[in-house]
MIDOSE-1310 file (N, C-alpha, C; in nm, 2 decimals, decimal comma, always signed):
residues 228
mqlp	+0,09/-0,13/+0,01/+0,01/+0,00/+0,00/+0,08/+0,10/-0,01; +0,08/+0,22/-0,10/+0,16/+0,34/-0,09/+0,06/+0,46/-0,10; +0,11/+0,56/-0,03/+0,00/+0,67/+0,01/+0,11/+0,79/-0,05; +0,05/+0,91/-0,10/+0,11/+1,00/-0,14/+0,17/+1,09/-0,02
grlr	+0,27/+1,15/-0,04/+0,33/+1,22/+0,09/+0,24/+1,37/+0,12; +0,19/+1,42/+0,02/+0,13/+1,54/+0,05/-0,02/+1,55/-0,01; -0,11/+1,63/+0,09/-0,26/+1,62/+0,04/-0,28/+1,68/-0,10; -0,20/+1,79/-0,12/-0,22/+1,87/-0,24/-0,21/+1,80/-0,37
dttl	-0,15/+1,70/-0,36/-0,13/+1,59/-0,48/-0,23/+1,49/-0,51; -0,33/+1,50/-0,41/-0,44/+1,40/-0,42/-0,56/+1,44/-0,36; -0,64/+1,38/-0,31/-0,77/+1,40/-0,24/-0,79/+1,34/-0,12; -0,86/+1,38/-0,01/-0,87/+1,29/+0,11/-0,94/+1,16/+0,08
gdvl	-1,03/+1,17/-0,01/-1,13/+1,09/-0,06/-1,03/+0,94/-0,13; -0,94/+1,00/-0,19/-0,85/+0,90/-0,27/-0,78/+0,81/-0,16; -0,74/+0,90/-0,06/-0,64/+0,84/+0,04/-0,73/+0,74/+0,13; -0,84/+0,78/+0,16/-0,93/+0,69/+0,26/-0,97/+0,59/+0,17
gtlf	-1,00/+0,58/+0,05/-1,04/+0,48/-0,03/-0,91/+0,36/-0,03; -0,78/+0,43/-0,05/-0,68/+0,32/-0,07/-0,68/+0,27/+0,05; -0,69/+0,32/+0,19/-0,69/+0,28/+0,31/-0,84/+0,15/+0,31; -0,92/+0,19/+0,28/-1,04/+0,10/+0,28/-1,01/-0,02/+0,20
rara	-0,97/+0,02/+0,09/-0,95/-0,13/+0,01/-0,84/-0,23/+0,04; -0,75/-0,13/+0,14/-0,62/-0,23/+0,19/-0,68/-0,28/+0,32; -0,80/-0,27/+0,36/-0,85/-0,31/+0,49/-0,72/-0,27/+0,60; -0,68/-0,16/+0,61/-0,59/-0,11/+0,69/-0,63/-0,11/+0,82
tgsl	-0,53/-0,13/+0,91/-0,56/-0,08/+1,04/-0,43/-0,02/+1,09; -0,45/+0,10/+1,15/-0,32/+0,18/+1,20/-0,39/+0,34/+1,20; -0,30/+0,44/+1,19/-0,34/+0,56/+1,21/-0,27/+0,65/+1,09; -0,37/+0,69/+1,02/-0,32/+0,80/+0,92/-0,31/+0,94/+0,98
elte	-0,19/+1,00/+0,96/-0,17/+1,12/+1,02/-0,15/+1,23/+0,91; -0,22/+1,34/+0,95/-0,23/+1,46/+0,85/-0,17/+1,58/+0,94; -0,08/+1,63/+0,87/-0,01/+1,75/+0,96/-0,04/+1,86/+0,86; -0,10/+1,96/+0,90/-0,15/+2,08/+0,82/-0,02/+2,15/+0,80
lngp	+0,01/+2,21/+0,67/+0,11/+2,28/+0,63/+0,09/+2,41/+0,60; -0,05/+2,47/+0,58/-0,06/+2,61/+0,56/-0,15/+2,68/+0,66; -0,18/+2,80/+0,69/-0,29/+2,86/+0,74/-0,25/+2,88/+0,88; -0,33/+2,94/+0,98/-0,29/+2,98/+1,09/-0,27/+2,84/+1,19
tsgr	-0,32/+2,74/+1,17/-0,27/+2,60/+1,25/-0,19/+2,51/+1,17; -0,10/+2,58/+1,09/+0,01/+2,50/+1,03/+0,12/+2,41/+1,14; +0,13/+2,28/+1,12/+0,18/+2,20/+1,20/+0,10/+2,13/+1,32; -0,05/+2,14/+1,31/-0,12/+2,07/+1,38/-0,16/+1,94/+1,32
thsv	-0,14/+1,83/+1,38/-0,14/+1,71/+1,34/-0,31/+1,62/+1,35; -0,34/+1,59/+1,27/-0,48/+1,51/+1,30/-0,48/+1,37/+1,26; -0,53/+1,30/+1,36/-0,52/+1,12/+1,33/-0,64/+1,07/+1,32; -0,66/+1,00/+1,19/-0,76/+0,91/+1,14/-0,73/+0,76/+1,19
vfad	-0,78/+0,70/+1,28/-0,77/+0,57/+1,32/-0,84/+0,46/+1,24; -0,78/+0,36/+1,18/-0,84/+0,27/+1,11/-0,84/+0,13/+1,17; -0,95/+0,07/+1,17/-0,95/-0,08/+1,22/-1,02/-0,18/+1,11; -0,95/-0,26/+1,02/-0,99/-0,33/+0,90/-1,05/-0,26/+0,81
gait	-1,00/-0,11/+0,78/-1,07/-0,02/+0,67/-1,18/+0,06/+0,70; -1,21/+0,05/+0,84/-1,33/+0,15/+0,89/-1,24/+0,23/+1,00; -1,31/+0,36/+1,00/-1,27/+0,47/+1,08/-1,32/+0,44/+1,23; -1,25/+0,46/+1,31/-1,30/+0,42/+1,45/-1,25/+0,55/+1,55
riep	-1,19/+0,63/+1,47/-1,16/+0,73/+1,58/-1,07/+0,84/+1,50; -1,10/+0,98/+1,52/-1,05/+1,10/+1,46/-1,01/+1,19/+1,57; -0,89/+1,23/+1,57/-0,84/+1,33/+1,69/-0,73/+1,45/+1,63; -0,73/+1,57/+1,62/-0,86/+1,60/+1,71/-0,98/+1,65/+1,61
gggg	-0,92/+1,67/+1,48/-1,06/+1,70/+1,40/-1,12/+1,85/+1,40; -1,25/+1,85/+1,41/-1,34/+1,95/+1,46/-1,49/+1,89/+1,50; -1,58/+2,02/+1,51/-1,70/+1,96/+1,55/-1,74/+2,02/+1,67; -1,86/+1,97/+1,71/-1,92/+2,01/+1,86/-1,86/+1,94/+1,95
klge	-1,84/+1,99/+2,09/-1,81/+1,89/+2,21/-1,91/+1,81/+2,25; -1,86/+1,73/+2,31/-1,95/+1,60/+2,34/-2,07/+1,65/+2,44; -2,05/+1,73/+2,51/-2,13/+1,79/+2,63/-2,27/+1,88/+2,53; -2,21/+1,93/+2,42/-2,32/+1,99/+2,34/-2,39/+1,90/+2,27
lldv	-2,34/+1,80/+2,20/-2,42/+1,72/+2,16/-2,51/+1,64/+2,24; -2,49/+1,62/+2,37/-2,56/+1,54/+2,46/-2,66/+1,64/+2,55; -2,62/+1,77/+2,51/-2,71/+1,87/+2,58/-2,69/+1,83/+2,75; -2,55/+1,83/+2,78/-2,52/+1,78/+2,94/-2,40/+1,90/+2,98
dlsa	-2,43/+1,95/+3,10/-2,33/+2,03/+3,14/-2,21/+1,97/+3,22; -2,09/+1,97/+3,16/-1,97/+1,93/+3,19/-1,88/+2,01/+3,28; -1,94/+2,11/+3,32/-1,85/+2,19/+3,39/-1,82/+2,14/+3,54; -1,90/+2,08/+3,59/-1,87/+2,03/+3,71/-1,78/+1,87/+3,72
rrry	-1,74/+1,83/+3,61/-1,68/+1,69/+3,61/-1,57/+1,69/+3,66; -1,48/+1,79/+3,67/-1,36/+1,77/+3,75/-1,38/+1,75/+3,92; -1,48/+1,80/+3,96/-1,52/+1,81/+4,12/-1,59/+1,67/+4,13; -1,66/+1,60/+4,03/-1,73/+1,48/+4,07/-1,66/+1,34/+4,02
speh	-1,58/+1,37/+3,90/-1,54/+1,26/+3,83/-1,41/+1,19/+3,91; -1,45/+1,06/+3,93/-1,32/+0,99/+4,00/-1,20/+0,97/+3,91; -1,09/+0,95/+3,94/-0,95/+0,97/+3,87/-0,95/+0,87/+3,77; -1,01/+0,74/+3,80/-1,03/+0,65/+3,70/-1,07/+0,68/+3,57
hhri	-1,15/+0,77/+3,59/-1,25/+0,80/+3,45/-1,16/+0,89/+3,34; -1,11/+0,83/+3,26/-1,01/+0,89/+3,17/-1,13/+0,95/+3,04; -1,22/+0,89/+3,03/-1,29/+0,93/+2,91/-1,43/+1,00/+2,98; -1,47/+1,10/+2,91/-1,58/+1,18/+2,93/-1,73/+1,07/+2,91
geyl	-1,74/+1,00/+2,81/-1,83/+0,90/+2,80/-1,85/+0,80/+2,91; -1,74/+0,74/+2,96/-1,75/+0,65/+3,04/-1,78/+0,70/+3,20; -1,75/+0,86/+3,22/-1,78/+0,92/+3,36/-1,97/+0,93/+3,34; -2,00/+0,98/+3,23/-2,15/+1,01/+3,19/-2,22/+0,90/+3,23
vdag	-2,18/+0,80/+3,17/-2,25/+0,68/+3,21/-2,25/+0,61/+3,35; -2,14/+0,61/+3,40/-2,11/+0,56/+3,53/-2,19/+0,67/+3,64; -2,21/+0,79/+3,59/-2,27/+0,89/+3,69/-2,43/+0,86/+3,68; -2,46/+0,80/+3,57/-2,58/+0,78/+3,55/-2,68/+0,91/+3,48
lvsa	-2,58/+1,00/+3,41/-2,64/+1,11/+3,34/-2,69/+1,08/+3,23; -2,62/+0,97/+3,13/-2,68/+0,93/+3,01/-2,66/+0,80/+2,99; -2,74/+0,72/+2,88/-2,73/+0,59/+2,86/-2,60/+0,55/+2,78; -2,52/+0,46/+2,80/-2,43/+0,41/+2,69/-2,44/+0,42/+2,55
ervr	-2,58/+0,38/+2,52/-2,62/+0,39/+2,38/-2,61/+0,54/+2,32; -2,67/+0,62/+2,41/-2,70/+0,78/+2,36/-2,54/+0,85/+2,35; -2,45/+0,79/+2,45/-2,32/+0,84/+2,42/-2,26/+0,81/+2,29; -2,27/+0,66/+2,28/-2,24/+0,60/+2,13/-2,26/+0,69/+2,02
talh	-2,41/+0,70/+2,02/-2,47/+0,79/+1,91/-2,41/+0,93/+1,90; -2,39/+0,99/+2,01/-2,33/+1,13/+2,00/-2,19/+1,11/+1,96; -2,11/+1,04/+2,01/-1,99/+1,02/+1,96/-1,97/+0,99/+1,82; -2,07/+0,94/+1,75/-2,06/+0,90/+1,62/-2,10/+1,00/+1,53
eqlq	-2,17/+1,09/+1,59/-2,21/+1,20/+1,52/-2,09/+1,30/+1,53; -2,03/+1,29/+1,62/-1,88/+1,38/+1,66/-1,80/+1,34/+1,54; -1,78/+1,21/+1,54/-1,69/+1,13/+1,47/-1,70/+1,20/+1,30; -1,85/+1,19/+1,27/-1,87/+1,23/+1,15/-1,83/+1,39/+1,11
arle	-1,85/+1,47/+1,21/-1,81/+1,60/+1,23/-1,68/+1,63/+1,18; -1,62/+1,56/+1,27/-1,44/+1,56/+1,24/-1,41/+1,52/+1,13; -1,48/+1,42/+1,04/-1,43/+1,40/+0,94/-1,45/+1,51/+0,82; -1,58/+1,57/+0,84/-1,62/+1,68/+0,76/-1,51/+1,79/+0,75
flyh	-1,46/+1,81/+0,89/-1,35/+1,90/+0,91/-1,23/+1,89/+0,82; -1,21/+1,76/+0,82/-1,07/+1,71/+0,76/-1,09/+1,72/+0,57; -1,23/+1,70/+0,55/-1,26/+1,71/+0,40/-1,22/+1,85/+0,35; -1,20/+1,96/+0,44/-1,19/+2,10/+0,44/-1,05/+2,12/+0,43
lgda	-0,95/+2,04/+0,46/-0,79/+2,07/+0,47/-0,75/+2,12/+0,35; -0,63/+2,21/+0,36/-0,57/+2,25/+0,23/-0,48/+2,13/+0,21; -0,34/+2,19/+0,23/-0,23/+2,09/+0,22/-0,21/+2,05/+0,33; -0,14/+1,91/+0,35/-0,10/+1,86/+0,47/-0,02/+1,74/+0,42
risf	+0,06/+1,73/+0,52/+0,19/+1,58/+0,49/+0,11/+1,48/+0,56; +0,13/+1,36/+0,46/+0,06/+1,23/+0,48/+0,13/+1,12/+0,52; +0,13/+1,06/+0,65/+0,19/+0,95/+0,68/+0,08/+0,84/+0,74; +0,13/+0,71/+0,77/+0,04/+0,62/+0,82/+0,15/+0,54/+0,91
rppr	+0,10/+0,54/+1,03/+0,15/+0,43/+1,14/+0,09/+0,32/+1,20; +0,16/+0,23/+1,26/+0,12/+0,12/+1,29/+0,00/+0,12/+1,38; -0,10/+0,00/+1,43/-0,18/+0,02/+1,50/-0,15/+0,07/+1,66; -0,25/+0,15/+1,71/-0,22/+0,17/+1,84/-0,32/+0,04/+1,93
pans	-0,28/+0,06/+2,07/-0,35/-0,05/+2,15/-0,52/-0,03/+2,15; -0,56/-0,15/+2,13/-0,74/-0,15/+2,13/-0,79/-0,08/+2,22; -0,90/+0,00/+2,19/-0,96/+0,07/+2,28/-1,08/-0,01/+2,34; -1,07/-0,01/+2,48/-1,18/-0,09/+2,55/-1,31/-0,02/+2,59
dpta	-1,31/+0,09/+2,55/-1,40/+0,19/+2,60/-1,58/+0,15/+2,57; -1,63/+0,11/+2,67/-1,76/+0,05/+2,65/-1,86/+0,16/+2,55; -1,85/+0,27/+2,57/-1,91/+0,37/+2,49/-1,86/+0,42/+2,37; -1,76/+0,35/+2,29/-1,71/+0,37/+2,18/-1,78/+0,39/+2,07
prpl	-1,79/+0,49/+1,98/-1,88/+0,49/+1,86/-1,87/+0,37/+1,77; -1,99/+0,33/+1,69/-1,95/+0,28/+1,58/-1,89/+0,32/+1,48; -1,77/+0,27/+1,45/-1,70/+0,30/+1,30/-1,78/+0,36/+1,19; -1,70/+0,45/+1,13/-1,74/+0,52/+1,01/-1,72/+0,40/+0,90
dqde	-1,83/+0,35/+0,83/-1,79/+0,24/+0,71/-1,79/+0,33/+0,58; -1,76/+0,26/+0,47/-1,74/+0,29/+0,32/-1,83/+0,40/+0,31; -1,96/+0,37/+0,31/-2,07/+0,46/+0,26/-2,04/+0,59/+0,35; -2,03/+0,59/+0,47/-2,01/+0,75/+0,54/-1,90/+0,82/+0,52
flig	-1,76/+0,77/+0,50/-1,65/+0,86/+0,48/-1,60/+0,86/+0,30; -1,70/+0,77/+0,21/-1,61/+0,78/+0,09/-1,75/+0,83/-0,01; -1,86/+0,78/-0,02/-1,97/+0,79/-0,09/-2,00/+0,95/-0,09; -2,02/+0,99/-0,23/-2,05/+1,15/-0,26/-1,93/+1,22/-0,24
rprk	-1,81/+1,18/-0,18/-1,69/+1,26/-0,17/-1,62/+1,31/-0,31; -1,54/+1,43/-0,32/-1,47/+1,43/-0,42/-1,35/+1,34/-0,44; -1,31/+1,32/-0,55/-1,22/+1,22/-0,58/-1,09/+1,28/-0,66; -1,13/+1,42/-0,69/-1,03/+1,47/-0,80/-1,03/+1,64/-0,73
rrps	-0,90/+1,67/-0,69/-0,90/+1,80/-0,62/-0,90/+1,90/-0,74; -0,99/+2,01/-0,72/-1,01/+2,13/-0,82/-0,97/+2,26/-0,72; -0,85/+2,31/-0,68/-0,80/+2,41/-0,61/-0,90/+2,51/-0,61; -0,93/+2,57/-0,75/-1,01/+2,70/-0,76/-1,15/+2,68/-0,70
avqa	-1,19/+2,54/-0,67/-1,33/+2,55/-0,60/-1,33/+2,53/-0,48; -1,20/+2,51/-0,40/-1,19/+2,49/-0,26/-1,21/+2,61/-0,19; -1,29/+2,64/-0,07/-1,31/+2,75/-0,01/-1,29/+2,72/+0,14; -1,26/+2,82/+0,24/-1,24/+2,78/+0,36/-1,41/+2,77/+0,42
pgtg	-1,39/+2,67/+0,52/-1,49/+2,64/+0,59/-1,58/+2,76/+0,66; -1,69/+2,78/+0,64/-1,76/+2,88/+0,73/-1,77/+3,02/+0,63; -1,76/+2,99/+0,50/-1,74/+3,11/+0,42/-1,82/+3,07/+0,29; -1,88/+3,18/+0,23/-1,96/+3,15/+0,11/-2,06/+3,11/+0,09
perd	-2,08/+3,02/-0,01/-2,21/+2,95/-0,03/-2,23/+2,86/+0,08; -2,11/+2,78/+0,14/-2,10/+2,68/+0,25/-2,19/+2,73/+0,37; -2,14/+2,86/+0,37/-2,19/+2,93/+0,50/-2,35/+2,96/+0,52; -2,37/+2,97/+0,37/-2,52/+3,04/+0,34/-2,60/+2,88/+0,36
ealr	-2,56/+2,79/+0,33/-2,63/+2,66/+0,32/-2,63/+2,61/+0,46; -2,55/+2,62/+0,56/-2,52/+2,58/+0,70/-2,64/+2,67/+0,78; -2,64/+2,79/+0,74/-2,70/+2,88/+0,80/-2,87/+2,83/+0,78; -2,89/+2,81/+0,63/-3,03/+2,74/+0,61/-3,08/+2,64/+0,68
tlgl	-2,97/+2,53/+0,68/-3,00/+2,43/+0,76/-3,03/+2,45/+0,92; -2,95/+2,56/+0,96/-3,02/+2,59/+1,12/-3,12/+2,71/+1,12; -3,17/+2,72/+1,02/-3,28/+2,85/+0,99/-3,24/+2,95/+1,05; -3,13/+3,03/+1,01/-3,09/+3,13/+1,07/-3,04/+3,21/+0,96
pkga	-3,07/+3,36/+0,96/-3,04/+3,47/+0,85/-2,88/+3,45/+0,86; -2,85/+3,55/+0,75/-2,70/+3,54/+0,71/-2,63/+3,62/+0,82; -2,67/+3,70/+0,91/-2,59/+3,78/+0,99/-2,62/+3,73/+1,13; -2,65/+3,58/+1,13/-2,65/+3,53/+1,27/-2,52/+3,56/+1,34
srse	-2,53/+3,58/+1,49/-2,40/+3,57/+1,56/-2,35/+3,44/+1,61; -2,24/+3,43/+1,67/-2,20/+3,29/+1,73/-2,31/+3,23/+1,84; -2,35/+3,31/+1,93/-2,43/+3,28/+2,01/-2,57/+3,22/+1,97; -2,61/+3,31/+1,85/-2,74/+3,26/+1,79/-2,72/+3,13/+1,73
iqaa	-2,60/+3,11/+1,67/-2,57/+2,97/+1,60/-2,57/+2,87/+1,69; -2,50/+2,90/+1,83/-2,50/+2,80/+1,93/-2,64/+2,75/+1,98; -2,71/+2,85/+1,99/-2,86/+2,83/+2,04/-2,96/+2,75/+1,95; -2,93/+2,79/+1,82/-3,02/+2,75/+1,72/-2,97/+2,57/+1,71
frrl	-2,85/+2,55/+1,72/-2,80/+2,41/+1,70/-2,85/+2,35/+1,84; -2,85/+2,39/+1,94/-2,87/+2,31/+2,09/-3,03/+2,28/+2,06; -3,10/+2,38/+2,02/-3,23/+2,35/+2,00/-3,30/+2,26/+1,90; -3,24/+2,27/+1,80/-3,30/+2,16/+1,68/-3,20/+2,02/+1,70
aqes	-3,09/+2,03/+1,75/-3,03/+1,88/+1,79/-3,13/+1,79/+1,90; -3,17/+1,87/+2,00/-3,26/+1,81/+2,09/-3,37/+1,78/+2,06; -3,45/+1,85/+1,94/-3,57/+1,80/+1,86/-3,51/+1,66/+1,79; -3,39/+1,66/+1,73/-3,38/+1,58/+1,60/-3,30/+1,45/+1,68
hpdr	-3,26/+1,45/+1,79/-3,21/+1,35/+1,85/-3,27/+1,21/+1,88; -3,26/+1,08/+1,84/-3,34/+0,97/+1,84/-3,36/+0,94/+1,98; -3,25/+0,99/+2,07/-3,29/+0,91/+2,21/-3,41/+1,00/+2,27; -3,45/+1,13/+2,20/-3,57/+1,21/+2,27/-3,67/+1,16/+2,21
kpga	-3,69/+1,03/+2,13/-3,82/+0,98/+2,07/-3,81/+0,85/+2,07; -3,81/+0,79/+2,19/-3,80/+0,65/+2,22/-3,90/+0,55/+2,14; -4,02/+0,63/+2,10/-4,14/+0,56/+2,04/-4,12/+0,53/+1,87; -3,99/+0,62/+1,84/-3,99/+0,62/+1,69/-3,96/+0,48/+1,65
teae	-4,00/+0,47/+1,51/-3,98/+0,33/+1,44/-3,82/+0,35/+1,38; -3,78/+0,23/+1,33/-3,66/+0,19/+1,29/-3,62/+0,33/+1,16; -3,74/+0,33/+1,07/-3,72/+0,42/+0,97/-3,71/+0,56/+1,01; -3,80/+0,60/+1,12/-3,80/+0,72/+1,16/-3,66/+0,76/+1,25
rrel	-3,61/+0,65/+1,33/-3,48/+0,66/+1,37/-3,36/+0,71/+1,28; -3,37/+0,64/+1,15/-3,28/+0,69/+1,06/-3,28/+0,82/+1,01; -3,41/+0,85/+0,99/-3,44/+1,01/+0,94/-3,37/+1,10/+1,03; -3,41/+1,09/+1,17/-3,35/+1,14/+1,27/-3,21/+1,15/+1,28
lqrf	-3,14/+1,06/+1,26/-2,99/+1,03/+1,26/-2,93/+1,15/+1,14; -3,00/+1,11/+1,01/-2,97/+1,21/+0,91/-2,96/+1,35/+0,94; -3,10/+1,40/+1,00/-3,11/+1,53/+1,02/-3,02/+1,57/+1,13; -2,98/+1,49/+1,24/-2,89/+1,52/+1,36/-2,75/+1,56/+1,27
ssls	-2,70/+1,45/+1,21/-2,57/+1,46/+1,12/-2,56/+1,58/+1,03; -2,66/+1,63/+0,96/-2,69/+1,76/+0,89/-2,65/+1,88/+0,99; -2,72/+1,88/+1,10/-2,71/+1,98/+1,20/-2,57/+2,00/+1,23; -2,51/+1,90/+1,27/-2,37/+1,88/+1,33/-2,28/+1,94/+1,23
rayh	-2,30/+1,91/+1,11/-2,20/+1,94/+1,00/-2,23/+2,09/+0,97; -2,34/+2,14/+0,97/-2,36/+2,29/+0,95/-2,32/+2,38/+1,08; -2,33/+2,31/+1,19/-2,28/+2,38/+1,31/-2,11/+2,38/+1,30; -2,07/+2,30/+1,28/-1,90/+2,30/+1,26/-1,85/+2,36/+1,17
klla	-1,94/+2,37/+1,04/-1,89/+2,46/+0,93/-1,91/+2,62/+0,96; -2,01/+2,65/+1,05/-2,02/+2,80/+1,11/-1,93/+2,83/+1,19; -1,88/+2,73/+1,28/-1,79/+2,79/+1,39/-1,65/+2,74/+1,36; -1,60/+2,70/+1,27/-1,48/+2,62/+1,26/-1,38/+2,73/+1,24
C-alpha cells in the first residue's frame, strides 16, 4: 500500500479509499502545512478499513451534542475516568447508547472538518492499542466516509469552511439569517439537535430513527462549518 506524501497531490477521498480497499489497521496522520494552524496533526484511526477515531479534527463538543453540562466533571469525576463518556454513563447522566450515538455524530463532524483541509503531510503509523471503552462509537464505514466525496481536487473550487455558499447553506440548515451571531448559531444548534436526537423519541420506528440520525448529522455538519 502506497500513499502520496502530500494532500495537495491527491484528495482525502482517494487516501481514505486506498486505506479502505487495503483493509488497513493503524493511524493516518495529516499534518497541516498552511494557514494559522500549520503544524497541527490530525489522526484518523482505522481498524480493518473502517474509521474508529479521529483526533482532534473539528466539530461540536460531546457535552453540546448530549446537551449535558460538563463544567462540574472535575469535581465529581473519579480519577479512573479517563473518558468523558464513561464518566457520564457511570454517573447515570446518560445511557451508553446515547453516548455512542453522540460520539458517532461527533466522528462524522470531525471527518467533515478534514475534508476542508488544504495541504497536509501524509503518513501512516502502525496500530495503536485496542480501545476498550464500552461507549466507543460505531466505526464510520465506506458509505459514510467515501460516498459522494470529491475524488479529484479542484483548487479553484476549494473554500475555507464557514465562508461563501457553504456558510449560507449551513445557516439555512439551522434556520438562521446570514448575519447570525455565534451565540445565535449555538442556541439554534442546541434547540434543533434536541428535537432531532433519536434518544428524545423512544417510540420512533427504525425508519424514523434513521431519518432523525440523518437530520442530526446535517445539523452537526452545519454547526461545525459555521464555527470552524
